[in-house]
C-alpha angles and dihedrals in degrees: 000000000000100000092172089058089047090051091049092054092048095045091049090058094046090049086055090054095253131127094190128061125232113247091255092055089048088055091051089049091054090048089054088055091054097255118138116234135191120272108274142165134188122229123186096214144338093278089059092060094089091075093053118092099217089177089070092066114094113257130002100286137064137191122236121205130183113235112215135133086220094059112059098152098051102169092052092062101034098269095131128065132173107215142170107273096253133119090235096053095043093043091051090049092053094051090050089051091046088059095042095052097040107151094025121113094255111180097182140288135288118222110200133179112261110246123200117210145147109277097190117110110298094025094084121040136189117222120178147161125211135181116231124191099220100036102026120222121002131183123214132190122186144143108301139209131075092311093055095120095043093050093047091051092042093053091048135228115316092020106050096063140009112235133179144161108265091217116100093348110165130188092262096053090041090055093048092052093046095046091060095056124084092225088069094055092044094050100038105023129088106243119189092343092310112142116246111264094221143352119274088232091063093052088050091049092053091045090054094044091056091045090054091047088051094048093048101035104034128124099352098061107006132039096174138003129180135179111198116194109022098181127211100228123173094337094312137089120248125184108228099175131021133188119188124184120194102185112162110262132178124228091188113135120207112263110278114264121228093256094181084075090063084085088062088053097047100035109026122175089198137019142182131206130206119195103040112147129200084236125055113288136137092280093049090050089051091051092047089052092048089053092043090052089054102253111160115257093216089062095051117088121191122208102214126127122217093033132094099193140353118199089345096307122120120247128216125198096230140349094269088063094058111117099248131314119328124212091229135025120191117203109197095168139109117292092246093063095053101086093052092047093044088049090053090049092053097042093048097032091231104154140033093201137015135201110208110205101176118109126215097054110135093347101066122073111247094034095096094098091049091050093046091053091048093051091046090054090047095049089052089055095046092054092056128088087251091058094216127246129306112239126214113199148328108216087027128152089207137242135292111204123178093194089048094048094226146109118194094175106126093220115122115254091241091058093051097048115110145117114305129195091209141265117324136185096253133136107200108194112184131176087204119058091196088053091055097047091045095050095035091056092053096043095051092209124135107220125204088235131012110187125185103194101183115193098344097240088165118349115051141198090260091051094056094044090048093050095043098041092087094049101118093199093059116090103163131044112193110191129186113185134177095182145336132242116243107309093344091116086066091053088050090053093047093050092044091053089053092048096049090045087064091057093258127133129247110187113191136189115181114199125192095060101170101128099243088183091064089069089072089075092175090095143030089224093068090045098050097034099047124166095270096049092046088052092046097048098043090049091047092051089052089058097261120151100234115202121205095201137030091241088057088049091054093050097044091053087049093049095050092044097051098034105023094106093052117099117240109206102172148336100268107127129205114200133185135172142160092231130070096213091055093051088053088049090051093053090048096051105045097131106183093350129106122208108251122235103237119231121250088248093056092045092051090050092049091046090052090051093048090050091049088054091042090242099118092094093053105040131064110213112237140129114291087051115221112203094171128228089280096075112098128219105274097050091037089057091045091051088051088052092053095049094045093046095048112125092228094054121091099176134005145204124208112202123193126180093198102199095091117109091223092077134058099235106140132079114247113282146134123300096031143053101224126122119185089192095060116115098249101044121119093251097050089044088054089050092055089046092055092071095044100059121054098207129104111259136156141195136231120203107188108190142092131282094289087074096051089102091059091050091045092050090055095042095048090052093056103269115126104233128190131184098230130036094223093058092043096055094043091060096033090055088053091049094051094043090053091049092050092049088057 
């Protein structure tokens, strides 16, 4: 790759005041990359044609294209014509285009050899590279032609295109990414006795060439490059149209944070709060939560003039009066007060870490001056020997840290109370504090860390992932992101890859899915590989479990929390229900599962139970096992045990339609004698069964609100419980597949 030649082409365009290359320049850039191009020549106008030897072009036809920085989609406006390869025909076409584009900045015309190729899907590809501010350079391959965007959308995410980070891409990872995409099968596979258009190795080679170009030329020289179509011609790939944008981009990363001080943030020995009132306010709620969590009053310092103590914690008139440097300072004040307070922290070296609660910083118009003053103070501290504090926030709801023994969320205790299934090795990193408290209250899981990072003024998602990835106690990283700071998405992916390589789980929901890249309508690449899709695909390739809905996010976190320590040995599913429709639904929604062939021992035990309940004459024994609504609590639980314990079953689902009078499925109440909590009910029997079988299995309770207590009983005792079997299997299949990949 001749990077000097590439630089010369780009700098020539920039010197001309352009941030887009003419197609002739784009072809020269490809040639500098080592990619063969069609025969072409540039002519300034029709009168210059006489010096061009058209007979030297292959075949008897040529293609004429207008060259103008104002016209990027030439075919859409009549800027492309296929013509007989004669001076008369080409000259006439140039004059027509001169007239058509009068007033445009036309720089000449490109005469290119006419290439005949198969235009059906797979015969023309799209290959592009794009610089993204959060993930760096990415490379994309999809179906090409004028319907590229439609085909990518129709095939769906993960199938419509192949997408990868251009950094450190090797032949093996390139092959793995390409093999998942439909474009690869269409271009290299034999469909209905049609010969492959090209060898897979050639596509991998082009993918890698573009990745190398991106890693060397982005963002300094190229911001975006697209070849569409890249035609399969005679067993080789030939670029027939190229668009190159060279808009100035910055690769500058924010200055590194002193990440060792995250320990002070998450496990403080001492802390101070600014913003605690005698009456109830966010600061007072934070103080109450700290005390409720058991944080020692003697290690809590309150900055409040005019008071001696509040809730037994000593008060100080200002930050300068604090007795030494605290590990953690919590600023629960108005945004306008932050610069002065942060300046005092920096000048007097009063805190190793800070949680900024105030909202409005960076996101509200008019806060720019405040933010600039905060950043200025922080930069001064970072340049000192001390290194300054690390800051979480602003617009942060705070942090809950079990090792630190504190909770700085400003939610009243009575709003947070609820059933909990216990403490779990989870780091919940959320850009939205409200998202965390909402999902946390529903999940009922007590994570090791719950971190509301806010707008990432200092510490970022990538920072917390990088710091926590080596924590041996953590098994699950639940991440909610609305956006990344510059190139921090790449740090998130790098950390996630290390975490998943250790067999741990990263569960990820990305909000803000409007495809910002699609706004750059100059190319299909930006439209089909928008910011959300880049985030999704790079995370997926790193082994991250990517969730499409917040409800899926909740359930995947629950599955990994409750079943994460159970070995998944395969995809053979055992399924059982007391309703025929649910058995059919299970069979219809297997996902990656395969129905297990039950052993003779299991079949004999099930037949005995069916006979005991006089169901052997009405039920055919198959998997999924239908025990009908007639089977009562004890034999139904025994049937579930037989299916789950079967040697051919790797994972299982137990379905219950609870309206049958044969089961105790209701909480005690008027008008019936049922009691779901009794020792011999089906639900309590399943709870006991959970601890007796070390296999992953889940439950589905398909009934109305009256049966919420039954579902809650199962869930609170560690059995993942869903309200429909189809949803249960869709997510359970993803869970088991993710565990198997690890």
